[in-house]
C-alpha positions as CSV (number, residue, x, y, z in Angstrom):
1,X,0.0,0.0,0.0
2,X,1.2,3.5,-0.8
3,X,2.1,5.6,2.2
4,X,-0.2,8.5,2.9
5,X,1.7,11.8,3.2
6,X,0.5,14.3,5.8
7,X,1.8,17.9,5.6
8,X,1.4,19.4,9.0
9,X,2.4,22.6,10.8
10,X,0.9,25.6,12.6
11,X,-1.3,28.1,10.8
12,X,0.5,30.4,8.4
13,X,3.5,28.0,8.0
14,X,3.2,27.4,4.2
15,X,1.5,24.0,4.1
16,X,-0.7,24.8,1.1
17,X,2.0,25.7,-1.4
18,X,4.1,22.7,-0.4
19,X,1.1,20.3,-0.8
20,X,0.4,21.5,-4.3
21,X,4.0,21.2,-5.4
22,X,4.3,17.8,-3.9
23,X,1.1,16.6,-5.6
24,X,2.4,17.8,-8.9
25,X,5.6,15.9,-8.5
26,X,4.0,12.6,-7.1
27,X,0.8,12.5,-9.2
28,X,-1.0,13.2,-6.0
29,X,-4.4,14.5,-4.7
30,X,-4.8,16.7,-1.7
31,X,-7.2,16.0,1.2
32,X,-8.2,18.7,3.6
33,X,-6.9,18.2,7.1
34,X,-8.3,21.4,8.6
35,X,-11.5,21.3,10.6
36,X,-12.6,24.8,9.5
37,X,-11.9,24.5,5.8
38,X,-14.6,21.8,5.5
39,X,-17.1,24.6,5.6
40,X,-18.5,26.5,2.6
41,X,-18.6,30.4,2.9
42,X,-15.7,30.3,5.4
43,X,-12.8,31.1,3.0
44,X,-11.0,34.3,4.0
45,X,-10.9,33.6,7.7
46,X,-9.7,30.0,7.2
47,X,-7.0,30.9,4.6
48,X,-8.6,28.3,2.3
49,X,-6.8,27.6,-1.0
50,X,-8.2,29.5,-4.0
51,X,-9.1,27.7,-7.2
52,X,-6.2,29.2,-9.1
53,X,-3.8,28.1,-6.4
54,X,-4.8,24.4,-6.9
55,X,-3.0,24.4,-10.3
56,X,-5.3,21.6,-11.5
57,X,-4.6,19.3,-8.6
58,X,-7.7,17.5,-7.3
59,X,-8.6,18.7,-3.8
60,X,-11.0,16.8,-1.6
61,X,-13.2,17.9,1.4
62,X,-12.8,21.6,1.0
63,X,-16.1,23.5,0.9
64,X,-17.8,20.2,1.8
65,X,-20.2,21.4,4.5
66,X,-22.9,24.0,4.7
67,X,-22.0,26.6,7.4
68,X,-24.9,25.6,9.6
69,X,-23.8,21.9,9.7
70,X,-22.4,20.1,12.6
71,X,-19.4,17.7,12.1
72,X,-17.4,15.4,14.4
73,X,-14.0,13.8,14.3
74,X,-15.6,10.5,13.7
75,X,-17.5,11.9,10.7
76,X,-14.2,13.2,9.4
77,X,-12.4,9.9,10.0
78,X,-15.0,8.0,7.9
79,X,-15.0,10.5,5.0
80,X,-11.2,10.8,4.7
81,X,-10.7,7.0,4.9
82,X,-13.1,6.6,2.1
83,X,-11.3,9.3,0.1
84,X,-7.9,7.8,0.7
85,X,-9.1,4.4,-0.4
86,X,-10.5,5.9,-3.6
87,X,-7.3,7.9,-4.4
88,X,-5.1,4.9,-3.8
89,X,-7.3,2.6,-5.8
90,X,-6.7,4.9,-8.7
91,X,-3.0,4.6,-8.2
92,X,-2.6,8.2,-7.0
93,X,-0.7,9.6,-4.0
94,X,-2.9,10.7,-1.1
95,X,-1.7,13.9,0.6
96,X,-3.4,15.2,3.7
97,X,-2.7,18.9,4.4
98,X,-3.8,20.8,7.5
99,X,-3.2,21.8,11.0
100,X,-5.9,19.9,13.0
101,X,-3.7,17.2,14.5
102,X,-6.4,15.1,16.1
103,X,-8.3,14.8,12.8
104,X,-5.2,13.5,11.0
105,X,-4.4,11.1,13.8
106,X,-7.9,9.7,13.8
107,X,-7.6,8.8,10.2
108,X,-4.1,7.3,10.3
109,X,-4.4,5.3,13.5
110,X,-7.1,3.0,14.9
111,X,-9.0,5.7,16.8
112,X,-12.4,4.3,17.8
113,X,-15.3,6.6,18.4
114,X,-18.5,5.4,20.0
115,X,-21.9,6.9,19.6
116,X,-23.1,5.3,22.8
117,X,-23.6,7.2,26.0
118,X,-26.8,8.7,24.6
119,X,-29.8,9.4,26.8
120,X,-32.6,11.4,25.1
121,X,-34.3,12.2,28.4
122,X,-31.1,13.7,29.8
123,X,-30.5,15.6,26.6
124,X,-34.1,17.0,26.5
125,X,-33.7,18.2,30.1
126,X,-30.5,20.1,29.2
127,X,-32.1,21.5,26.0
128,X,-35.1,22.8,28.1
129,X,-32.7,24.3,30.7
130,X,-30.7,26.0,27.9
131,X,-33.9,27.6,26.6
132,X,-35.0,28.7,30.1
133,X,-31.7,29.5,31.9
134,X,-29.3,30.2,29.0
135,X,-26.1,28.6,27.8
136,X,-24.0,30.5,30.3
137,X,-25.4,28.4,33.2
138,X,-24.8,25.1,31.3
139,X,-21.3,26.1,30.3
140,X,-20.4,26.9,33.9
141,X,-21.7,23.5,34.9
142,X,-19.6,21.9,32.1
143,X,-16.5,23.7,33.4
144,X,-17.1,22.1,36.8
145,X,-17.9,18.6,35.5
146,X,-15.5,18.3,32.5
147,X,-13.0,21.2,32.4
148,X,-11.0,19.6,29.6
149,X,-14.0,19.5,27.3
150,X,-15.0,23.0,28.3
151,X,-11.6,24.3,27.1
152,X,-12.3,23.1,23.6
153,X,-16.0,24.1,23.4
154,X,-17.1,27.6,22.6
155,X,-19.5,29.0,25.3
156,X,-22.0,29.7,22.5
157,X,-21.9,26.1,21.1
158,X,-25.0,24.8,22.7
159,X,-25.0,21.5,20.9
160,X,-21.6,20.5,22.0
161,X,-22.1,21.8,25.6
162,X,-25.2,19.7,25.9
163,X,-23.6,16.6,24.4
164,X,-20.6,16.8,26.8
165,X,-23.0,17.1,29.8
166,X,-25.1,14.3,28.4
167,X,-22.1,12.0,28.2
168,X,-21.0,12.9,31.7
169,X,-24.4,12.4,33.3
170,X,-25.0,9.1,31.4
171,X,-21.6,7.5,32.0
172,X,-20.1,9.3,35.0
173,X,-17.1,9.9,32.8
174,X,-15.9,12.9,30.9
175,X,-16.4,13.2,27.1
176,X,-12.7,12.6,26.6
177,X,-12.5,9.6,28.8
178,X,-15.6,8.0,27.2
179,X,-15.9,9.0,23.6
180,X,-12.4,8.6,22.3
181,X,-10.1,5.6,22.5
182,X,-6.7,6.7,21.3
183,X,-5.3,4.0,19.1
184,X,-1.7,3.2,18.6
185,X,-2.0,0.7,15.7
186,X,-1.4,2.2,12.3
187,X,-4.3,2.0,9.8
188,X,-2.5,3.6,6.9
189,X,1.3,3.5,6.5
190,X,2.3,7.2,6.4
191,X,4.9,9.9,6.4
192,X,4.3,12.9,8.6
193,X,6.0,16.1,7.4
194,X,6.0,19.3,9.4
195,X,7.0,22.8,8.5
196,X,8.9,24.6,11.3
197,X,9.4,28.3,11.8
198,X,11.2,30.3,14.4
199,X,8.4,31.3,16.7
200,X,8.9,35.1,16.4
201,X,8.9,34.8,12.6
202,X,5.8,32.6,12.7
203,X,4.0,35.1,14.9
204,X,4.9,37.9,12.6
205,X,3.5,35.9,9.6
206,X,0.3,35.3,11.6
207,X,-0.1,39.0,12.3
208,X,0.5,39.9,8.7
209,X,-1.9,37.2,7.5
210,X,-4.7,38.6,9.7
211,X,-4.1,42.1,8.3
212,X,-4.3,40.7,4.8
213,X,-7.5,38.9,5.6
214,X,-9.0,42.2,6.7
215,X,-8.0,43.7,3.3
216,X,-9.5,40.8,1.5
217,X,-12.9,41.3,3.2
218,X,-12.9,39.2,6.4
219,X,-15.4,41.5,8.1
220,X,-18.0,41.1,5.3
221,X,-17.5,37.3,5.2
222,X,-18.3,37.0,8.9
223,X,-21.1,39.6,8.8
224,X,-22.9,37.6,6.1
225,X,-22.8,34.5,8.3
226,X,-23.8,36.4,11.4
227,X,-26.9,38.0,9.7
228,X,-27.9,34.5,8.5
229,X,-28.4,33.7,12.1
230,X,-25.4,31.4,12.3
231,X,-23.7,33.1,15.3
232,X,-24.2,29.9,17.4
233,X,-23.3,27.4,14.6
234,X,-20.3,25.2,15.0
235,X,-18.6,26.8,12.1
236,X,-18.7,30.2,13.8
237,X,-16.8,28.9,16.8
238,X,-13.5,29.0,14.9
239,X,-10.8,31.7,15.3
240,X,-11.4,34.6,13.0
241,X,-15.1,34.2,13.3
242,X,-16.1,34.0,17.0
243,X,-14.2,37.2,17.8
244,X,-16.6,39.2,15.6
245,X,-19.8,38.4,17.4
246,X,-19.4,41.0,20.2
247,X,-18.5,43.6,17.5
248,X,-21.7,43.0,15.6
249,X,-23.5,43.3,19.0
250,X,-21.9,46.6,19.6
251,X,-19.6,45.4,22.4
252,X,-16.2,45.4,20.8
253,X,-14.3,47.7,18.4
254,X,-12.9,46.6,15.0
255,X,-9.4,47.2,16.3
256,X,-10.1,45.0,19.3
257,X,-11.4,42.3,17.0
258,X,-8.3,42.3,14.8
259,X,-5.9,42.3,17.8
260,X,-7.9,39.4,19.4
261,X,-7.8,37.3,16.2
262,X,-4.1,37.8,16.0
263,X,-3.6,36.9,19.6
264,X,-5.9,33.8,19.5
265,X,-4.2,32.6,16.3
266,X,-0.8,32.9,17.8
267,X,-1.9,31.0,20.9
268,X,-3.5,28.4,18.6
269,X,-0.3,28.0,16.6
270,X,1.6,27.3,19.9
271,X,-1.0,24.7,20.9
272,X,-0.7,23.1,17.4
273,X,3.1,22.8,17.8
274,X,2.8,21.3,21.3
275,X,0.3,18.7,20.0
276,X,2.4,17.8,17.0
277,X,5.5,17.4,19.1
278,X,3.9,15.4,21.9
279,X,1.4,13.3,20.0
280,X,2.8,12.7,16.5
281,X,6.0,11.4,15.0
282,X,6.7,14.3,12.7
283,X,9.7,14.8,10.4
284,X,10.3,18.6,10.7
285,X,11.6,20.6,7.8
286,X,12.8,24.2,7.8
287,X,9.9,26.1,6.3
288,X,12.3,28.8,5.0
289,X,14.3,26.3,2.9
290,X,13.8,26.4,-0.9
291,X,10.7,24.5,-2.2
292,X,12.9,22.1,-4.3
293,X,14.9,21.2,-1.2
294,X,11.8,20.4,0.8
295,X,10.3,18.3,-2.0
296,X,13.6,16.4,-2.4
297,X,13.8,15.7,1.3
298,X,10.2,14.4,1.4
299,X,10.8,12.1,-1.5
300,X,14.0,10.8,0.1
301,X,12.2,10.0,3.3
302,X,9.3,8.5,1.4
303,X,11.6,6.1,-0.3
304,X,13.7,5.3,2.8
305,X,10.8,4.3,5.1
């Protein structure tokens, strides 16, 4: 079986350009490995690849979901495995590119997700409480019962708050303890390639990228989603989108929004690097090295392993 190549790295590290060049060289097809780029209408804020940047290379699972849709890691796992199987059956090279480490891991390893721990009565009680008491109360309850899940769930994401509370009340265990069994067995032989930047340079790139997003029309993109009534949708919980909600409600200035997006993106990049280094066996390349040098190194490693 062909090895799956995954191009990883923090946001703004240059993954997109490398994936396209690699696909051209290896007769490959690119699969989205970013949880936010799955959504239609979220393009500027997710730095989604433009059509002309694809250079004719097939790209899968970009603009796949409507912005109001919900999506889980297990949904992603199933879809991407089907996509990899199809690409490999046609004799092509599968290349996953993105920064959502858990999503990529769930595809390549035997992560098992269960849809058990469901109790409709418990869920209905929480839904009624949310309508009556507000999400703030439920979120505070989640912070107490399952602080780890609370860190990853936006306070406005009622569906995920209620689901985490439902799991806890039904099983007596946190969502992380119950829902996800982290596998160690490899499902797809693979090569993990990471792009590494000096932190100060990376942060500068992030700040500049956010400023460019503003010039490209980020505010209008988020405003269109907000006025569709999607402020509580899963898609709007991502960095670059959630920060605008107080602005549209008159509680934050535009300058504050931009500074907050930059800060949150820098913090996210730091978390990404921690995750990649602690959870994944990544071969790191200097992101500043010439493209040809990076491609040559990847091909060498691909042939060696």
